[in-house]
C-alpha positions as CSV (number, residue, x, y, z in Angstrom):
1,X,-35.3,-13.1,0.6
2,X,-39.4,-13.0,1.5
3,X,-39.6,-15.7,-1.2
4,X,-36.9,-17.5,1.7
5,X,-39.7,-16.9,4.1
6,X,-42.8,-17.7,2.1
7,X,-41.8,-21.4,1.8
8,X,-40.2,-21.6,5.4
9,X,-43.8,-20.4,6.4
10,X,-45.4,-23.4,4.5
11,X,-43.0,-25.9,6.5
12,X,-43.2,-27.3,10.2
13,X,-40.4,-25.3,11.7
14,X,-38.9,-25.9,15.3
15,X,-39.9,-22.7,17.2
16,X,-36.4,-21.6,17.8
17,X,-35.5,-21.1,13.6
18,X,-39.5,-19.6,13.3
19,X,-38.7,-17.0,15.5
20,X,-35.4,-16.3,14.9
21,X,-36.2,-15.9,10.9
22,X,-38.6,-13.6,12.1
23,X,-36.6,-11.4,13.8
24,X,-34.0,-11.1,10.4
25,X,-36.9,-10.2,8.2
26,X,-39.0,-7.6,11.3
27,X,-38.6,-3.7,11.2
28,X,-36.7,-2.9,13.7
29,X,-36.9,0.4,15.6
30,X,-33.7,0.5,15.8
31,X,-32.6,1.3,11.7
32,X,-28.6,1.9,13.0
33,X,-28.6,-2.7,13.9
34,X,-30.1,-3.6,10.4
35,X,-27.8,-1.1,8.8
36,X,-24.8,-2.8,10.9
37,X,-26.3,-6.4,9.8
38,X,-26.7,-5.8,5.8
39,X,-22.6,-4.4,6.1
40,X,-22.3,-7.8,7.9
41,X,-23.7,-9.4,4.5
42,X,-21.6,-6.9,2.4
43,X,-18.1,-7.5,4.3
44,X,-19.1,-12.0,4.1
45,X,-19.4,-11.7,0.5
46,X,-16.6,-9.8,-0.3
47,X,-14.3,-11.5,1.3
48,X,-15.6,-14.3,-0.1
49,X,-15.9,-13.2,-3.3
50,X,-11.7,-11.7,-2.7
51,X,-10.3,-15.2,-2.1
52,X,-12.0,-16.7,-4.6
53,X,-10.7,-14.6,-7.4
54,X,-7.3,-14.3,-5.8
55,X,-7.3,-17.8,-4.8
56,X,-7.9,-19.2,-8.7
57,X,-5.5,-15.9,-10.4
58,X,-3.0,-17.7,-8.1
59,X,-4.0,-21.0,-9.4
60,X,-3.6,-19.4,-13.3
61,X,-0.1,-18.1,-12.4
62,X,0.8,-21.3,-11.0
63,X,-0.1,-23.9,-14.2
64,X,1.2,-21.1,-16.2
65,X,4.9,-20.8,-15.0
66,X,4.4,-24.3,-14.3
67,X,4.1,-25.5,-17.9
68,X,6.4,-22.7,-19.6
69,X,9.6,-23.9,-16.7
70,X,8.1,-28.0,-17.4
71,X,8.5,-27.1,-21.0
72,X,12.1,-26.1,-21.1
73,X,13.0,-28.8,-18.1
74,X,13.1,-32.1,-17.6
75,X,10.5,-33.8,-16.4
76,X,13.3,-37.0,-15.6
77,X,16.8,-37.0,-16.5
78,X,19.3,-40.0,-16.3
79,X,23.0,-40.2,-16.2
80,X,25.8,-41.5,-15.8
81,X,27.8,-41.1,-12.4
82,X,31.2,-41.4,-13.9
83,X,31.5,-38.9,-17.0
84,X,30.1,-38.7,-20.4
85,X,27.6,-41.0,-21.2
86,X,28.1,-42.6,-24.7
87,X,25.3,-45.5,-24.9
88,X,22.8,-43.8,-24.8
89,X,20.4,-44.8,-27.8
90,X,20.1,-48.1,-26.4
91,X,19.5,-46.8,-23.2
92,X,17.0,-44.1,-24.6
93,X,15.2,-47.0,-26.4
94,X,15.2,-48.5,-22.5
95,X,13.3,-46.2,-20.7
96,X,11.0,-45.8,-23.6
97,X,9.5,-49.2,-22.4
98,X,8.9,-47.6,-18.9
99,X,5.2,-46.8,-18.1
100,X,4.2,-43.3,-18.9
101,X,7.0,-42.3,-20.5
102,X,6.2,-41.1,-23.8
103,X,8.7,-39.4,-24.9
104,X,13.0,-39.4,-25.1
105,X,16.4,-37.4,-26.1
106,X,19.2,-37.4,-25.5
107,X,21.1,-33.9,-24.0
108,X,24.1,-32.7,-23.0
109,X,25.0,-29.7,-20.4
110,X,27.5,-27.6,-19.8
111,X,28.9,-23.7,-18.6
112,X,30.3,-21.2,-20.9
113,X,31.1,-17.6,-21.9
114,X,30.2,-16.2,-25.5
115,X,30.9,-13.5,-26.5
116,X,30.1,-10.7,-29.4
117,X,33.0,-7.9,-28.9
118,X,32.4,-6.0,-26.2
119,X,29.9,-7.5,-24.3
120,X,30.5,-11.0,-22.7
121,X,27.9,-13.4,-21.0
122,X,27.8,-16.5,-18.7
123,X,25.2,-19.5,-20.2
124,X,24.4,-22.7,-19.7
125,X,24.9,-24.8,-23.1
126,X,22.7,-27.6,-24.1
127,X,22.7,-29.8,-26.5
128,X,20.2,-30.5,-28.2
129,X,19.5,-33.4,-30.9
130,X,17.1,-31.2,-33.4
131,X,14.7,-34.3,-34.2
132,X,13.6,-35.7,-31.2
133,X,14.0,-32.4,-28.7
134,X,9.9,-32.1,-29.6
135,X,9.1,-34.8,-27.9
136,X,10.2,-33.8,-24.6
137,X,9.7,-30.0,-24.7
138,X,8.2,-27.4,-26.0
139,X,11.0,-25.0,-27.1
140,X,10.1,-25.7,-30.5
141,X,6.7,-24.1,-30.2
142,X,8.7,-21.0,-28.0
143,X,11.6,-20.3,-31.2
144,X,11.0,-16.1,-32.0
145,X,13.1,-16.8,-34.6
146,X,14.4,-19.6,-37.1
147,X,13.6,-24.0,-36.1
148,X,15.4,-26.4,-34.1
149,X,15.9,-27.9,-37.5
150,X,18.6,-24.7,-38.1
151,X,21.0,-26.9,-35.8
152,X,23.4,-29.0,-38.1
153,X,25.9,-30.8,-36.8
154,X,29.6,-29.8,-37.9
155,X,27.5,-26.0,-38.8
156,X,28.3,-25.1,-35.7
157,X,25.1,-23.5,-35.3
158,X,23.3,-21.6,-31.6
159,X,20.3,-20.9,-30.8
160,X,20.0,-18.2,-28.1
161,X,17.1,-17.1,-25.6
162,X,15.9,-13.7,-26.1
163,X,17.5,-12.6,-22.9
164,X,20.4,-13.6,-23.9
165,X,20.6,-12.2,-27.2
166,X,19.1,-9.1,-26.2
167,X,22.4,-8.5,-23.3
168,X,24.8,-9.6,-26.6
169,X,23.1,-7.7,-28.5
170,X,23.2,-10.4,-31.4
171,X,20.3,-11.0,-33.9
172,X,20.2,-14.1,-35.8
173,X,23.0,-14.1,-38.8
174,X,25.6,-12.7,-36.4
175,X,28.3,-14.5,-34.7
176,X,29.2,-14.6,-31.5
177,X,32.3,-16.6,-29.7
178,X,31.8,-19.4,-27.7
179,X,34.5,-19.9,-24.4
180,X,34.6,-23.6,-22.8
181,X,36.0,-23.8,-19.6
182,X,37.9,-26.8,-20.2
183,X,41.5,-25.6,-21.9
184,X,44.1,-27.1,-24.3
185,X,47.9,-26.8,-23.6
186,X,50.4,-25.2,-26.4
187,X,53.9,-24.1,-25.6
188,X,52.2,-20.9,-24.3
189,X,50.9,-22.2,-21.5
190,X,47.1,-23.4,-21.2
191,X,44.8,-21.8,-23.0
192,X,41.1,-21.5,-23.0
193,X,39.0,-23.5,-25.6
194,X,36.9,-20.8,-28.6
195,X,35.0,-21.6,-31.0
196,X,33.3,-19.0,-33.5
197,X,28.6,-19.9,-33.6
198,X,26.8,-18.5,-35.9
199,X,23.2,-17.5,-34.4
200,X,20.5,-19.8,-36.3
201,X,17.6,-18.6,-33.6
202,X,16.2,-17.3,-30.8
203,X,13.8,-18.9,-28.8
204,X,11.5,-17.3,-25.5
205,X,10.5,-19.1,-22.9
206,X,8.7,-15.9,-21.2
207,X,10.7,-17.5,-18.0
208,X,13.6,-14.5,-17.0
209,X,15.6,-17.4,-15.3
210,X,16.3,-19.4,-19.0
211,X,15.9,-16.8,-21.6
212,X,18.3,-14.8,-19.9
213,X,21.0,-17.3,-19.5
214,X,20.4,-20.5,-22.3
215,X,21.6,-20.8,-25.5
216,X,20.9,-24.5,-27.7
217,X,23.8,-25.7,-30.0
218,X,23.4,-29.8,-31.7
219,X,24.5,-32.3,-29.0
220,X,27.5,-33.0,-31.4
221,X,28.5,-30.2,-31.7
222,X,29.1,-30.0,-27.6
223,X,30.3,-33.2,-27.2
224,X,33.5,-32.1,-29.5
225,X,33.5,-29.1,-27.9
226,X,33.6,-30.4,-24.5
227,X,35.5,-32.7,-25.3
228,X,32.8,-35.9,-23.9
229,X,34.1,-38.1,-26.9
230,X,30.6,-38.6,-28.9
231,X,29.6,-39.2,-25.6
232,X,26.1,-37.2,-24.2
233,X,25.4,-35.7,-20.3
234,X,22.0,-38.3,-20.4
235,X,19.1,-38.2,-21.2
236,X,15.5,-36.7,-21.2
237,X,12.2,-38.2,-20.3
238,X,8.5,-36.8,-20.9
239,X,6.0,-37.9,-18.4
240,X,2.2,-38.2,-19.7
241,X,1.3,-37.2,-16.0
242,X,4.0,-35.0,-14.2
243,X,3.1,-35.7,-11.0
244,X,4.0,-39.0,-11.8
245,X,7.2,-38.5,-11.6
246,X,9.1,-39.6,-8.3
247,X,6.9,-42.9,-9.0
248,X,8.7,-43.3,-12.3
249,X,12.4,-42.3,-10.9
250,X,11.7,-45.1,-8.7
251,X,10.7,-47.3,-11.1
252,X,13.7,-46.2,-13.3
253,X,15.9,-47.2,-10.5
254,X,15.7,-50.6,-10.1
255,X,14.3,-51.0,-13.9
256,X,18.1,-50.2,-15.8
257,X,20.3,-50.5,-12.4
258,X,22.5,-48.6,-10.2
259,X,25.2,-47.5,-12.5
260,X,23.1,-44.9,-13.6
261,X,22.0,-41.4,-11.6
262,X,18.0,-40.9,-12.1
263,X,16.3,-37.5,-11.3
264,X,12.9,-35.4,-11.8
265,X,11.3,-31.9,-11.7
266,X,10.8,-32.4,-8.0
267,X,14.4,-32.6,-7.0
268,X,15.4,-30.1,-8.6
269,X,13.1,-27.3,-8.6
270,X,10.8,-28.1,-5.2
271,X,11.8,-24.9,-3.7
272,X,10.2,-22.6,-6.1
273,X,7.1,-24.5,-6.3
274,X,7.0,-24.3,-2.4
275,X,7.6,-21.1,-1.7
276,X,4.2,-20.6,-4.3
277,X,2.2,-23.6,-2.4
278,X,3.8,-21.5,0.6
279,X,2.7,-17.8,-0.7
280,X,-1.1,-18.7,-1.9
281,X,-1.6,-19.9,2.2
282,X,0.0,-17.0,3.0
283,X,-2.7,-15.2,1.3
284,X,-5.5,-17.5,1.7
285,X,-5.2,-16.4,5.7
286,X,-4.2,-13.2,5.0
287,X,-7.8,-12.9,2.5
288,X,-9.9,-14.9,5.4
289,X,-9.1,-11.8,7.8
290,X,-11.9,-10.0,5.0
291,X,-14.5,-12.7,6.9
292,X,-13.3,-12.6,10.1
293,X,-13.6,-8.8,10.3
294,X,-17.4,-8.8,9.0
295,X,-17.9,-11.6,11.8
296,X,-17.0,-9.2,14.6
297,X,-20.1,-7.2,12.5
298,X,-22.1,-10.0,13.3
299,X,-21.4,-10.4,17.0
300,X,-22.1,-6.7,17.3
301,X,-25.4,-6.7,14.9
302,X,-26.2,-9.3,17.5
303,X,-25.2,-8.1,20.9
304,X,-27.6,-5.0,20.2
305,X,-30.5,-7.4,18.7
306,X,-30.4,-9.0,22.2
307,X,-30.7,-5.7,24.0
308,X,-32.9,-4.3,21.9
309,X,-35.3,-7.7,22.3
310,X,-35.1,-8.1,26.4
311,X,-38.6,-7.4,27.0
312,X,-39.1,-10.1,24.3
313,X,-37.1,-13.0,25.6
314,X,-38.6,-12.5,28.8
315,X,-41.8,-13.0,27.5
316,X,-40.5,-16.1,26.0
317,X,-39.1,-17.6,29.2
318,X,-42.3,-16.7,30.9
319,X,-44.5,-19.1,28.3
320,X,-41.7,-21.3,28.8
321,X,-39.1,-21.2,25.9
322,X,-35.4,-22.7,27.9
323,X,-32.1,-20.9,27.9
324,X,-31.0,-22.7,24.8
325,X,-34.0,-22.0,23.0
326,X,-33.6,-19.0,23.2
327,X,-29.9,-19.1,22.1
328,X,-30.8,-20.9,18.7
329,X,-33.2,-18.2,18.2
330,X,-30.3,-15.3,18.1
331,X,-28.3,-18.1,17.0
332,X,-30.6,-18.9,13.8
333,X,-30.6,-15.1,13.3
334,X,-26.5,-14.2,13.2
335,X,-26.2,-17.7,10.6
336,X,-28.7,-16.7,8.4
337,X,-26.8,-13.1,8.0
338,X,-23.6,-15.2,7.4
339,X,-25.6,-17.3,5.4
340,X,-26.5,-14.6,2.7
341,X,-23.4,-13.3,2.2
342,X,-21.6,-16.5,1.9
343,X,-24.3,-17.7,-1.5
344,X,-23.2,-13.6,-2.4
345,X,-20.2,-13.9,-2.7
346,X,-19.5,-17.1,-4.3
347,X,-22.5,-16.5,-6.9
348,X,-20.3,-13.3,-7.5
349,X,-16.5,-14.7,-6.8
350,X,-17.2,-17.2,-9.2
351,X,-18.4,-14.9,-11.5
352,X,-15.8,-13.2,-11.9
353,X,-13.0,-15.9,-11.9
354,X,-14.6,-17.5,-14.9
355,X,-14.8,-14.3,-16.5
356,X,-11.4,-12.8,-15.2
357,X,-9.8,-13.3,-18.8
358,X,-12.5,-10.8,-20.8
359,X,-12.8,-8.2,-17.4
360,X,-9.4,-7.6,-16.9
361,X,-8.9,-6.4,-21.1
362,X,-12.3,-4.5,-20.6
363,X,-11.3,-2.4,-17.3
364,X,-7.3,-1.7,-19.4
365,X,-8.7,-0.3,-22.3
366,X,-11.2,1.6,-20.0
367,X,-8.7,2.6,-18.0
368,X,-6.4,3.6,-20.1
369,X,-3.0,0.7,-19.1
370,X,-1.9,-2.4,-18.5
371,X,-2.1,-4.0,-15.7
372,X,0.7,-6.6,-16.0
373,X,3.1,-4.5,-18.8
374,X,5.1,-6.1,-21.3
375,X,9.1,-6.5,-20.8
376,X,8.5,-6.7,-16.9
377,X,6.6,-9.2,-15.7
378,X,6.8,-12.6,-18.3
379,X,2.6,-13.4,-18.1
380,X,0.5,-10.1,-19.6
381,X,-2.0,-11.8,-19.0
382,X,-4.8,-12.9,-15.9
383,X,-4.3,-16.7,-16.1
384,X,-7.1,-18.0,-13.4
385,X,-7.7,-21.7,-12.0
386,X,-10.9,-22.0,-10.1
387,X,-10.7,-25.7,-8.6
388,X,-13.8,-26.6,-6.8
389,X,-12.0,-27.6,-2.9
390,X,-10.7,-24.5,-3.3
391,X,-14.7,-23.2,-3.1
392,X,-15.6,-26.0,-0.8
393,X,-13.0,-24.5,1.1
394,X,-13.7,-21.0,1.0
395,X,-17.5,-21.8,2.0
396,X,-17.1,-24.3,4.9
397,X,-14.8,-21.6,6.3
398,X,-16.7,-18.3,6.1
399,X,-19.6,-20.2,7.3
400,X,-17.7,-21.8,10.1
401,X,-16.7,-18.5,11.0
402,X,-20.2,-16.7,10.7
403,X,-21.4,-19.8,13.0
404,X,-18.4,-18.9,16.1
405,X,-19.8,-15.2,15.7
406,X,-23.2,-16.1,17.2
407,X,-22.1,-17.5,20.0
408,X,-21.5,-14.7,22.6
409,X,-24.1,-12.5,21.8
410,X,-26.9,-16.0,21.9
411,X,-25.5,-16.8,25.0
412,X,-25.8,-13.8,26.3
413,X,-29.3,-13.8,25.4
414,X,-30.1,-17.3,27.1
415,X,-28.4,-15.9,30.3
416,X,-31.2,-13.0,30.6
417,X,-33.7,-13.2,33.5
418,X,-37.4,-12.3,32.9
419,X,-37.8,-10.2,35.6
420,X,-35.3,-7.8,35.0
421,X,-35.8,-7.8,31.6
422,X,-39.6,-6.9,32.4
423,X,-38.9,-4.7,35.8
424,X,-39.5,-1.0,34.6
425,X,-41.9,-1.9,31.1
């Protein structure tokens, strides 16, 4: 602080700024005022630091979950309106010509029951092409046992999500029975279609919804089981930039015709990501209250300073300083308190957010605990993604609150009457 004042002293500054800066470094008779000023700085620094760290962690969680979810679901899907899609090969070639599309693969989707002895569970069955699937999803990177190539047409192999496998109490090599919603007519009436499958692999995305209810089979096996006449449900597309999904969807609609239904991930999962953004906004508002409380301390500090400096204000007024200049003197003092607190908060917040992957494991080791236990949370590490826009927004918010907090005390100082202030001096 003394270095800053030394540099300022060599500069030609307006009288209001010079006096305001002198007041901030002057040794006061009332040490309690200095203590409140320090608490105000630390409060603003704490609020700014907490905002940067929490928002960075929430950005990291959003990015991580978004990557995991969109590694399982499609960026864009193309399907037919009236039943199975039979000529999917030509449609796939056509979609690959669309700008922004880097991968396309057929898929079949249906619901069924899977049983193993006394255990029964509902599941979302997805038929895939093992050769083309790695081009549109990250399932091949999340296999705990086996590979996608273990799905061979006609062998009736199945890959289960880790949660579904645990629910059914099966491991690779076991056999399960799939009960299709389609029925078969017989002399005894309508009977459900049953098919035995061999578990050839287990995958784990890290999102409970998919790990607990998803199963993969070969798309040709799915076509026979669900009576799709060698057709598929549709074609899944992967984009080079998933944020362009709405635009690609609109372009595809114009290019491939109205007989196909085109959808994208923003339509299917918009509620989830809206909820994440809402939670982030609420956290920003809640943590901003820390800065607001610290700003109230600035008000208290300046009110006491104004009371303590009544005689000084009166002398400055008698020497010709205007009420507006007096007001600026105390606004400079309060603004400097907020500025120093903001800079301290920025420095500490950025340092923590940038090194949170190192700090958290060290704290877990020191306290001999795990903040995000494996098996309870899908993500066991605290990811962090610090955005420049968040840092700028936090800085402007804290600095703005600090300036607003100086208005009332400064206005009160400007209304001081010299005669009354010097009456008992």
